[in-house]
C-alpha positions as CSV (number, residue, x, y, z in Angstrom):
1,M,-13.2,-3.8,14.5
2,A,-15.9,-3.2,11.7
3,W,-15.7,-1.2,8.5
4,K,-19.1,-0.1,7.2
5,T,-20.0,0.5,3.6
6,F,-19.4,4.2,2.8
7,L,-21.1,4.8,-0.6
8,P,-24.9,5.1,-0.5
9,S,-26.5,1.9,-1.6
10,S,-30.0,1.1,-2.9
11,P,-32.7,0.0,-0.4
12,S,-32.3,-3.6,1.0
13,T,-34.5,-6.4,-0.2
14,S,-34.8,-7.7,3.4
15,S,-38.4,-6.7,3.5
16,G,-39.2,-9.4,1.0
17,V,-40.6,-7.1,-1.7
18,R,-39.8,-8.3,-5.2
19,K,-40.4,-6.5,-8.4
20,E,-42.8,-8.2,-10.9
21,G,-40.9,-10.6,-13.1
22,D,-38.0,-11.3,-10.7
23,E,-39.5,-14.7,-9.8
24,S,-38.4,-15.9,-13.2
25,H,-34.8,-16.2,-11.9
26,M,-34.0,-18.9,-9.3
27,L,-31.6,-16.5,-7.4
28,C,-34.6,-14.4,-6.4
29,L,-35.9,-17.4,-4.3
30,L,-32.7,-17.4,-2.1
31,P,-32.5,-15.5,1.2
32,Q,-30.6,-12.3,1.1
33,E,-28.0,-13.7,3.5
34,I,-27.2,-16.5,1.0
35,L,-26.9,-14.0,-1.8
36,E,-24.5,-11.8,0.2
37,L,-22.4,-14.9,1.0
38,I,-22.2,-15.8,-2.7
39,E,-21.2,-12.2,-3.6
40,S,-18.5,-12.1,-1.0
41,Y,-16.7,-14.9,-2.9
42,L,-16.8,-13.1,-6.3
43,F,-14.2,-10.8,-7.6
44,I,-14.8,-7.5,-9.4
45,G,-15.8,-8.8,-12.9
46,D,-17.9,-11.7,-11.7
47,R,-19.4,-9.6,-9.0
48,L,-20.7,-7.1,-11.6
49,A,-22.2,-9.9,-13.6
50,F,-23.8,-11.4,-10.5
51,K,-25.4,-8.1,-9.5
52,A,-26.9,-7.7,-13.0
53,T,-28.7,-11.1,-12.7
54,C,-31.9,-9.9,-11.2
55,Q,-33.5,-7.2,-9.0
56,A,-32.6,-9.0,-5.8
57,T,-28.9,-9.1,-6.6
58,K,-28.9,-5.5,-7.9
59,L,-30.1,-4.3,-4.5
60,L,-27.5,-6.1,-2.4
61,Q,-25.5,-3.9,-0.1
62,N,-21.9,-4.6,0.8
63,P,-21.8,-6.3,4.2
64,P,-19.6,-4.7,7.0
65,L,-15.9,-5.7,6.6
66,T,-14.8,-7.4,9.8
67,Y,-11.8,-9.5,10.5
68,E,-13.7,-12.5,12.0
69,K,-16.3,-12.7,9.3
70,S,-14.1,-11.8,6.3
71,K,-10.8,-13.6,7.0
72,H,-12.2,-16.8,5.5
73,C,-13.2,-15.1,2.2
74,P,-10.6,-15.8,-0.6
75,Y,-10.0,-12.1,-1.3
76,F,-9.8,-10.7,2.3
77,S,-6.0,-10.8,2.1
78,C,-6.0,-8.7,-1.1
79,P,-4.4,-5.2,-0.5
80,K,-6.6,-2.3,0.6
81,L,-6.0,1.4,0.4
82,I,-6.4,3.6,3.5
83,L,-7.8,7.0,2.8
84,R,-7.9,9.7,5.4
85,R,-11.0,11.8,5.7
86,N,-10.7,13.8,8.9
87,D,-9.4,13.1,12.4
88,D,-10.4,9.6,13.3
89,D,-12.8,9.1,10.4
90,V,-11.1,6.8,8.0
91,Q,-12.0,5.4,4.6
92,L,-10.8,2.0,3.3
93,F,-10.9,1.2,-0.4
94,D,-11.3,-2.6,-0.9
95,F,-9.2,-3.5,-3.9
96,A,-11.0,-6.9,-4.3
97,Y,-14.5,-5.5,-4.5
98,N,-13.9,-1.9,-5.8
99,S,-15.8,-0.6,-2.8
100,L,-15.3,2.0,-0.1
101,Y,-15.8,1.4,3.6
102,V,-15.6,3.8,6.6
103,S,-14.8,3.4,10.3
104,E,-14.1,5.7,13.2
105,I,-10.7,4.7,14.7
106,P,-9.4,6.8,17.6
107,E,-5.8,5.8,16.9
108,F,-5.9,7.9,13.7
109,K,-6.7,11.2,15.4
110,D,-3.8,13.6,14.8
111,A,-1.6,10.7,13.7
112,E,0.5,10.2,10.6
113,I,1.1,6.9,8.8
114,R,4.8,6.3,8.5
115,C,4.8,2.8,7.0
116,S,2.5,-0.2,6.3
117,K,3.6,-3.9,6.5
118,Y,2.2,-7.3,7.6
119,G,-1.3,-5.8,8.0
120,W,0.0,-3.3,10.6
121,L,0.7,0.4,10.4
122,L,3.6,2.3,11.9
123,M,2.1,5.6,13.1
124,S,3.3,8.8,14.8
125,N,1.4,11.4,16.7
126,G,3.4,14.7,17.2
127,N,0.9,16.1,19.6
128,S,1.2,13.3,22.1
129,K,4.8,12.5,21.1
130,S,3.8,8.8,20.5
131,L,5.1,6.3,18.0
132,F,3.2,3.0,17.7
133,L,2.3,-0.1,15.7
134,F,-1.4,-0.6,15.0
135,N,-3.5,-3.2,13.2
136,P,-6.7,-1.6,11.8
137,F,-8.4,-5.0,11.1
138,T,-8.2,-6.6,14.5
139,N,-8.8,-5.7,18.1
140,Q,-5.2,-6.3,19.0
141,K,-3.7,-3.8,21.4
142,R,-1.4,-1.3,19.8
143,I,2.3,-1.6,20.5
144,D,3.9,1.6,21.7
145,I,7.5,2.4,20.7
146,P,9.9,4.9,22.4
147,W,9.5,8.4,21.0
148,I,12.2,9.8,18.8
149,T,12.3,13.3,17.3
150,L,10.9,13.0,13.8
151,D,11.5,16.5,12.5
152,H,14.1,15.2,10.0
153,V,12.8,11.7,9.4
154,T,13.1,10.6,5.8
155,A,11.7,7.1,5.9
156,M,10.8,4.4,8.4
157,S,10.0,0.6,8.2
158,F,9.9,-2.5,10.4
159,D,10.9,-6.1,10.1
160,F,8.7,-9.1,10.9
161,P,5.1,-9.0,12.1
162,P,4.7,-7.1,15.4
163,T,3.1,-10.2,16.8
164,S,6.5,-11.9,16.6
165,S,9.2,-11.6,19.3
166,S,11.9,-10.3,16.9
167,W,10.5,-7.2,15.2
168,S,12.5,-4.0,14.9
169,V,11.8,-0.5,13.7
170,F,14.3,1.2,11.4
171,G,14.6,4.9,10.5
172,V,16.6,7.0,8.2
173,F,17.0,10.7,9.2
174,Y,18.4,13.6,7.1
175,H,19.6,16.6,9.1
176,E,19.3,20.0,7.3
177,E,20.6,22.2,10.1
178,G,22.4,22.1,13.4
179,E,25.6,20.1,14.3
180,L,24.5,17.3,12.0
181,A,23.6,19.5,9.0
182,G,24.1,17.6,5.7
183,L,24.4,14.3,7.4
184,I,22.3,11.2,7.4
185,S,21.8,9.1,10.5
186,V,20.4,5.6,10.7
187,A,18.8,4.3,13.9
188,N,16.7,1.3,15.0
189,V,14.9,0.0,18.1
190,K,14.3,-3.7,18.7
191,S,11.6,-5.6,20.6
192,G,12.5,-7.5,23.7
193,K,15.3,-5.1,24.7
194,R,15.2,-4.1,28.3
195,S,15.9,-0.5,27.6
196,Q,14.1,-0.6,24.2
197,N,15.7,2.7,23.3
198,W,16.6,3.9,19.8
199,R,20.2,3.0,18.8
200,V,22.1,5.1,16.2
201,R,23.7,2.6,13.9
202,N,25.6,5.0,11.7
203,I,26.1,8.7,10.7
204,F,27.5,9.7,7.3
205,K,27.6,12.5,4.8
206,K,25.0,12.6,2.1
207,P,26.5,12.6,-1.4
208,D,25.9,15.8,-3.3
209,N,24.0,14.1,-6.1
210,F,21.7,12.2,-3.8
211,Q,18.3,14.0,-3.3
212,V,16.6,12.7,-0.3
213,S,12.9,11.9,-0.8
214,T,10.1,10.8,1.6
215,G,9.4,7.5,-0.1
216,A,8.9,4.1,1.5
217,L,11.9,2.3,3.0
218,V,12.2,-1.3,1.7
219,S,13.8,-4.0,3.9
220,H,15.2,-7.0,2.0
221,N,17.6,-9.7,3.3
222,D,18.6,-7.7,6.4
223,R,19.4,-4.7,4.3
224,Y,17.4,-1.5,3.7
225,Y,16.9,0.1,0.3
226,F,15.9,3.7,-0.3
227,L,15.1,5.5,-3.5
228,D,15.8,9.2,-4.0
229,V,13.6,11.6,-5.9
230,K,15.4,11.0,-9.2
231,G,15.6,7.2,-9.0
232,R,19.0,6.8,-7.4
233,V,19.3,4.1,-4.7
234,A,20.9,4.0,-1.3
235,L,21.5,0.7,0.5
236,F,21.9,0.5,4.3
237,D,23.5,-2.4,6.0
238,P,22.9,-1.7,9.8
239,E,24.4,-4.9,11.0
240,H,27.8,-4.2,9.4
241,R,27.4,-0.4,9.7
242,R,27.8,0.1,6.0
243,Q,26.0,2.2,3.3
244,Y,26.2,2.2,-0.4
245,F,25.0,4.9,-2.8
246,Y,24.4,4.2,-6.5
247,S,25.2,7.7,-7.9
248,Q,24.1,7.0,-11.4
249,P,20.3,6.6,-12.1
250,I,20.7,2.9,-11.1
251,G,21.1,1.6,-14.6
252,F,18.0,3.3,-16.1
253,R,19.6,3.7,-19.6
254,D,16.4,4.8,-21.2
255,V,15.3,7.1,-18.4
256,N,16.5,10.7,-18.1
257,S,16.5,11.5,-14.4
258,E,15.2,15.0,-15.2
259,N,12.0,13.5,-16.7
260,V,11.2,11.4,-13.6
261,N,7.9,12.4,-11.9
262,Q,7.8,9.7,-9.2
263,S,9.9,6.7,-8.2
264,F,9.0,3.8,-6.0
265,L,11.0,0.9,-4.6
266,V,9.1,-2.3,-4.2
267,A,9.8,-5.7,-2.5
268,G,7.6,-8.7,-1.5
269,L,6.5,-9.0,2.1
270,D,8.3,-12.3,2.4
271,G,11.4,-11.5,0.4
272,G,12.0,-12.2,-3.3
273,D,12.9,-9.7,-6.0
274,V,13.3,-6.0,-5.6
275,F,11.7,-3.8,-8.2
276,A,11.8,-0.1,-9.0
277,V,8.8,1.7,-10.6
278,I,9.5,4.9,-12.5
279,V,6.8,7.3,-13.5
280,S,7.6,9.7,-16.4
281,H,7.4,13.5,-15.8
282,D,3.9,13.7,-17.5
283,A,2.9,10.4,-15.9
284,T,1.9,8.9,-19.3
285,K,4.6,6.2,-19.1
286,V,5.4,3.8,-16.3
287,S,8.6,1.7,-16.4
288,V,9.6,-1.2,-14.2
289,Y,13.2,-2.5,-13.3
290,K,14.4,-5.4,-11.3
291,L,17.5,-5.3,-9.1
292,N,20.4,-7.8,-9.7
293,P,21.9,-7.8,-6.2
294,G,25.1,-9.5,-7.6
295,N,26.3,-6.6,-9.7
296,K,24.0,-3.9,-8.2
297,R,22.5,-3.2,-11.6
298,W,18.9,-2.8,-12.7
299,V,17.4,-4.7,-15.6
300,R,14.4,-3.4,-17.5
301,V,11.3,-5.6,-17.0
302,E,8.9,-5.8,-20.0
303,S,6.4,-8.0,-18.2
304,L,5.6,-8.8,-14.5
305,E,3.6,-11.9,-15.6
306,N,1.6,-13.0,-12.5
307,I,2.9,-10.3,-10.2
308,M,0.8,-7.3,-9.1
309,V,2.6,-4.2,-7.8
310,F,1.1,-1.7,-5.3
311,V,2.7,1.7,-4.9
312,S,2.1,4.6,-2.5
313,V,4.4,7.1,-0.7
314,T,4.3,5.3,2.6
315,S,3.9,1.7,1.4
316,S,4.9,-0.2,-1.7
317,F,5.0,-3.9,-2.3
318,W,4.3,-6.7,-4.7
319,A,2.3,-9.9,-4.4
320,K,1.3,-12.9,-6.5
321,A,-1.9,-12.2,-8.5
322,A,-5.0,-13.8,-7.0
323,E,-6.6,-13.9,-10.5
324,K,-4.8,-14.2,-13.8
325,W,-6.0,-10.9,-15.2
326,M,-4.6,-9.0,-12.1
327,G,-1.0,-9.7,-12.9
328,N,1.4,-7.5,-14.9
329,K,-0.2,-4.4,-13.5
330,I,0.8,-1.5,-11.2
331,Y,-1.9,-0.3,-8.7
332,F,-1.7,3.4,-7.9
333,P,-3.6,5.4,-5.3
334,K,-5.6,6.9,-8.1
335,F,-9.4,7.1,-8.9
336,H,-11.7,7.8,-11.8
337,G,-14.9,8.7,-10.1
338,E,-15.6,6.0,-7.6
339,N,-13.4,3.4,-9.3
340,G,-9.9,2.4,-8.5
341,I,-7.2,2.7,-11.2
342,F,-4.3,0.4,-12.3
343,Y,-1.6,0.8,-15.0
344,S,-1.2,-2.2,-17.4
345,L,2.2,-2.9,-18.7
346,T,0.5,-4.8,-21.6
347,T,-1.6,-1.9,-22.9
348,Q,0.6,0.8,-21.4
349,K,-2.6,2.6,-20.3
350,Y,-4.5,3.3,-17.1
351,H,-7.6,1.3,-16.6
352,S,-10.5,1.3,-14.0
353,Y,-11.1,-1.8,-11.9
354,D,-14.6,-2.3,-13.5
355,G,-13.1,-2.3,-17.0
356,R,-15.3,0.5,-18.2
357,F,-12.5,3.2,-18.5
358,S,-9.0,3.4,-19.9
359,T,-6.7,6.3,-20.8
360,Q,-3.0,7.1,-21.5
361,E,-3.5,10.6,-20.3
362,P,-3.8,10.6,-16.4
363,S,-4.7,14.3,-16.0
364,Q,-8.4,13.3,-15.6
365,L,-7.6,10.9,-12.7
366,I,-7.8,11.8,-9.0
367,D,-4.5,11.3,-7.1
368,M,-4.7,10.3,-3.5
369,D,-1.0,11.0,-2.6
370,S,-1.6,10.7,1.1
371,A,-3.2,7.2,0.8
372,T,-1.4,4.1,2.0
373,W,-1.7,0.5,0.7
374,I,-2.0,-2.2,3.4
375,Q,-2.3,-6.0,3.0
376,P,-4.1,-7.9,5.7
377,Y,-1.7,-10.5,7.1
378,L,-3.3,-13.8,8.2
């Protein structure tokens, strides 16, 4: 499966035409294929410097992003942002190179992304009443899952890579009407089961002060965490059929729940700490908290050090920074022009990936609320 460069690029130098004076730099003597290979191993800052070296490097186009050719590059596993255009025409923003790619993928037509994990997407198609797992980077066949009515779905997730023999899909459903009005049901379906049907694990009443949101469901140590619209947390333990609600704003002593614009729950793909990212009402301030599972309290985090956090409605996770400067930052599905945006806990400002823009006032940024972060899993 290939992703082609989306943004218009300058004409290629493959014709061998060089502008007068270019010969003074030794890079101009190298074949274009070698220059593209060198560029593929450079990150954003170094890549910009490399392109400014001579005319030949300025005119380089981004090569197609394919699994077989790109998996050996050091930054291929860096997170990428999926942006829907229309039907099966999909854009992919490459975090490592600050570049956009495009591909036509039939599986995206009329489908909705429910969750992203291990390089796979959990998707649903209401028209065909299909629910399936799909990898947009490889040619692996999609994995179909038994359909379940999703009118009242709140959040969904899955454990373990779908290529394993022990994955399971987990869903939380809030019922607003009918016999189950005001109740929350928790259900899952496991791989390898002969019937492979959804199994309801528990049904219980929603606390009055818990406002169900459509945020991502986080799995951690065989438990599932869910954040409501005001930063309160619910914990589901399907194995023991238990649930816990933290009615207070989960220990956010300096956050008034009425001033919360967005809240995200974040965990690493392979376990580790659970974080909460809280965005103020005017989005000018972003705060991070870490869960202490022992006393079920949250501790304010002043610095994430070498951790980078990626947040979106359908997928939020953290990962170790590939480069030192990438750590201690939250990466939002936001853009300034053609450049991606992150929030730095050090400067407490939003910055563009190319380092040419920063602001504390996010009103001039473009929000891509329907976008989904995905991390290729090798």
